[in-house]
N, C-alpha and C positions, 0 to 999 in steps of 0.2 A: 820901306820895304827893303828888305836885304838883297844882296847882290848875288845871285847864283851864278854867273857865269863861270867861275871857276868849276862849280859842280858840273856845268853842262860841258865845260870843256873835257873834263874827266871822263864823262860818259861818251866821248867822240862825237857829239852833235855838231851838226854844220851851223856854228854860230851867226854868219852873215845872215843865212836864210832865215833861222830862226829870230831873228831879229825883225825881220820883216813881218812875221806872225804876231810877235810881241806889240808891234806897232798896231796892228789892225784889230786885234782882239778887244781891247779896253774900248775903242770907239764904238765897235760894234754893240758891245755890251753895254755901254753907256746910253746909246740911241735906244736899245730896245727895253731896257730895264730900269734905268736911273731916272727916265722919263715919266714913271709913272707916278701918280699920285696916291697918297693914303697907303702906301706899303706898310705891312707889320714891320715893327721895329725889329723883330726876331731876324727879319730877311737880312741883316748886316752880316750875320756868319757866313751865309751862301755868298753875298757879295766878296766877302773876304777869300773865300774858297776860289772863286774864279780870278779874283785879282793876282791869287798867288799859285794858281793851279798848276803849273810848271816848276812851283819852289817848294811850298811847305811839305805837300805829300810825298813829291819824290825823294826829298831829304830824309824823310821819316822811313821810307823803303830803303834807301841805301844805307841808314843807321842799322835796321833790321838785319840787313845784309853783312854788315860789318860784325854784327854779333853771330854769325853764323846761320843765318836764317834765310830762307828762300823766297823768292817772289814769282808767282805766277800770273802771266799775262792772260786775261779771258776776254773773248768776243760776244758771247752770247748767253741768253739767260738759263739755257739748257746745262751748263757746266755747274755741277754741284760745289758751290764754294765751301760749304761744310767740309767736304774732303780736305781742302787744301788747309783750312784753319786748324782741323783737327790734328793735321801734321806739324803743327807750329809754324806753318808758313803764311803768307799773306796772298790773297787773291785782289789783283786789280783790273778794272778797265781798261782799255787802250784808245789810242786816238783814233778818229775817224768820221768827224761829223762837219768836215769844213772843205769848201773847195778849194782852199789853199794845197791841200794835200793831194788832190787828183791829178794834177799833171805828172807828179813822180810816179803815181801808181799806173798812169797811161804809158809809161817807158817800157812796161814789161807786160801789162793787160790789155786786152782789147777794148777800144774806146765804148763799144757796146756792153761794158759790166757796169754794173750797178755802183752810183758813187761812194756807197758806203765802203765796198771793198777796194775799190780804186783808193779812196783816201786812207784807208788803214794800210795797204801795201806802201803807198806814198810816203806816209808819215815814217815807216821804218825805213825805207830805202833812202831818203832823203835826209834821215838824221835830223828830224825836227821835232820829234816827241819823246821827251825824257822818260814817260813809261814804256815805250817800245825799247829803249836803249836800257833799261834797268831789268827788265823782267828777265828771269833765268830760264823760264820756259814759256811757252804760249800753248794755251789749250784751244783747240779747234774743234769743230763738229761739223756733221754732214747734213746741215739742214738746207744747203744749196748747191748747185754745181760749181758756180763760180767760187765760193768759199774754198771748196775741195781743192781746186787748181792753186788758188792762192796760198793754203797751207804748203803745198809743195815748194813754192818760191820762197816763202818766209823761212822754211826750213833748211834753207841752204846756208844759213848763218847762225840761226838759234835753233835750239831742241824744240820740236813741235809734237804733241800728244793730240792725236786727232780721235775722238769719240765717236762711234758709229751710232748715230741716233736713228732707229727704227722709223720707218714712212707711214706704218699703221700703228692702232691703238689695241690689237687684239692681246688677249692673257699672255701669249708667247712674246708678243713685243715687248710688254713690260718687264716679263722675265729677261728678256735679251738686254734691255736698259740697265737693269740691275747688275747682269754680268758685267756691262761696260762700265759701271760704278766701282765695280770690285778691281776689275782690271786698272782703272783709273788710280785707285786707292793702293793698289800694289805700285803703280808708278811713281806716285807721290812718296810713298813710304821710302822706296830705293834712292829717289832723287834727293829727298831731305835728309835721309838717315834716320828719320824719326818713326816710330811705330804708331800707327792710327789705334787706338783702344776705344771701347765700348765707352769709357768715361770721358775721354777727349772728344769723341763724336758727339756724345749728348750734350757737351758743353757747346760744341760748335753748332749744332742744330739751334740750341738755345739762342745763341748769338746771332744767327742770321734771321731765326724766326723773329726774333725782337725787332729787328730792323724792318721786317715786313709788317708787323702790327704797328710800328709807328708810321709806316707809309700808309697802312689801311686807316688809320685813325685821321691821317692827314687829308686822305682823300675824302672821308666822310663828312667833312665840312663843305665839300662841294655840293652836296645834295640840299644844302638849304636854300631857300629862295632868295635870301640876303646872301652874297658870296662874300666871305671875308678876306680872300687872298684871289689873285688873279691865276688864270691858267698858266700863263708864262712863266710866274713864280714857281708853280707847281712842277712844271716841265723842268726847269732849272734844277729844283730838289731832286727830282726823279733821276736826272742825269748824273747829278753829283753822287747819288748812292752808288754806283758803280766803283767809284774811285775812294771815296772816304773811308777812314777808319771807321768801321761798323758800329764799335761801342760809342764812339764820340757822335757818330752820324745821328744814332738813334736818340741819345740824349738831347741833341739840339734840335732834332725834329720834334720831339715831345715838348721841348720848351716853346717851340713855336705853336704847336699844337694848343697849349695853354693859353696862349695869347689870343688865338684863332677862337677859342672856346669863349672868351670874355667878349671878342667882338661879335658873335653870334648872339649872346645874351643881351648886349646892347644894341642889336639890329645894324651894326656896322657893314655896310657894303662897298666895294671897290667899284661897283658898276652901278649905273643908274636901274631905278625901278623898271621891269618890264625888259631888260636885256636880254636878248634871245641866246638860249642855251644850246651849245654845239659840242657834240661828241666826235673826237678823231679816232678814226680806225685804220689800221694798214700797218706800213714797213715803220721802223723804229726811228726816232730824231735822236740821233746822237750828238752830244755837246761840240760844238756850238750852233747846232742847226735850230734856230728859234725863228726861222723865217714865217713858216704857217701862222704860229700861234700870234705872232706879232701882228701880222695882217689882218687876222680875224678879230683880233681884241682892239684893233684901231679902225674896224669897218662896223661897228656897232654891236658885236656880240662878244659872248665870254664861253672859252672853251672850259667844259665842266668835267670831262674826262678823257681818258686817252684808252682805248682798247689797242694796246700796242705793248712792245717789250720794253719801250720807256714809258710805262704805264701800268695798268692794272695786271698784266701779265707776269710782270716781274714780281710782285707782291702778293699776289691772290692765292690762297690755299697754303696752309701751314704744314710742315712736316711733323707728323705725329710725335711728340716727345715722351711717349709713355713705353718704348721698346726697351726691353732689357739685354738684348743681344746684339753683337754687330750685325750679324746677318739680318736680324728683324730691322734694325735700322737702314740698313740698305735697302731692304724691301720697300719701307715706307718712304725714303728718298726717292726711290723709282717711281713710285706711285705719284708723288706729289710733282716731280718734273715732268713725267709723262702727262700731266693733267693740262699742262701749257698747251694752248691751242695755236699753234704755228701754221701758217699756210703751207708748210712742206708735208703735212700729214694728208693722207686718204683714205677714207671720205674725213670730212672736216665740219660735219655739222655742229659740233661742240662750239667752234667758233661764232657760227652764226647765232647760236643760243646765249653765247656771251654778250653778243652784241645787242640783242634785243632785251637781254636781262638788264645790263647797263643803262640802257635807253630809257627805261622804267625807272631804274633806280634814282638815276641823277636826271630825270624828269627833262631830258633833252627836246628841244624843238626841231632840231634837224641835225643829220650826221655828214661829215666830210670824209669820205673814204680816200685815202692817200697812199700812193703809190709811187714811190722812187723809181726815177727813170731805168728802164733795162731790168727790173725785178719781175721777172716773168711770173714767179710765184704768186705774190700778191695782186698783179696785173690779172691774171687769169682767174684766180679766185673772186677777183672783183666783180665779175658777172654775176655769180650766185649771191654773193654778199647784197650786191645793190639791189638785186631782185627780190630778196628776203625782206630787206628794209622798206622797200616800195610797197611789197604786199602787206607788212605790217602797218602801212599808213603813215610813215615817216618820211619825211622829205630827205633825199639824199643828194650829195653832188661829189661825183668822181673826179679825182684831181691827179695827174701826173706831174711830177716835178722833179728837181734835182737840187744841187748846191748852189748854183749860181742865182745872181739877182736878175737874170736877163727876163724872167718871167715874172718878176714881182707885180709890174703894173697891171700884166695880163689877169694875175692870179687876183690882184686886188679889184679889179672889176668883176671877176666871176663870182667872188667870194661876197663882195657889196651887193650883188643883185641877188644871190641866194638868200643873203639875210634879209632884203627887203622883201624879198617873196615870202619869208615866213611870216612876216606880218600880215600878209594877206591871203596866204594859203594857196597861192596860186600854183599847184603843182599838178603835173599829168598823173 
């Protein structure tokens, strides 16, 4: 493994604190992932990405900057990566999925802020995430009040552009989001010094659509009775999708899919026959937040689909590739991104329809509705979501958790009981 310490030092990272993270992550990854039996051989690529997560990709981003390119750090699936790549820049996800970063965020944020926001701010302020150190600009959005205030804190030492996401989905709201995309496009052009043309945007739309197609293909194999890959592995791949080079990620994911296709033909499954099939719905699970998947899949069940931003919301619905002018392209970008059903919208019946549709498509036996602690949006919407699931006759378990392991045994007890009840259909 190459030594990246000089690179981290040049980025101004806190090396002593970062060393602590580097000691913990491989152990956690090994316990969760490398203990699995019969994993697809193609998972070796994603194992490598995690082992070098603060090395290989950051080095590529720095090389891009040395050639005059810009790097944009993004936090949310509503930010249109297509605009960034069309301007010759690179979009990358940012750190935010570990309890390790939470104390740093709590230095400036209330304790009653969701762990995802606290971890993101802490990763920046404590200087322990190279992606935060590398990004020339962060791109935020107005999906929740906590984020809005976090952008103000982050903007004190790094340029931040905030996209104003409408909170409803009327025609005028979709038009307003198109205007926000235009403003973002102009900002990116000025910041990069590169013009976004119809041709460059058309290429970028195909680039990101291809990544979505690869993820959709990957998820399709989870609809089989025999599951050729674990939910944990799919989660890992979905998390890596936010960081990796899109062309390489698409190629490697399609390679994995070729292997899974053969497994399906040969009736290869990583779970015993009759394993209960679980959908997760709710707040996103940023890398390295693997807790729930690991508990579920070591409690006699399999996660077969995630109605989350680190799941189907990220890749469902392609951007129309047939438009022939820049304005038309912006309009179809707006339509595609406004089709994502986040809990920030009101009304939000589309999300309930998504959940019920996915439950049928993936033949789920039960649904676990997940809420990160202090996320008022998903917690409040959980009332209507869980009611609709019950009315559809699908067993559902609501869970609130955070990034710590303090509730792991309690969750294991509750989830184990839920899985056991799925076998007996003992639900109110």
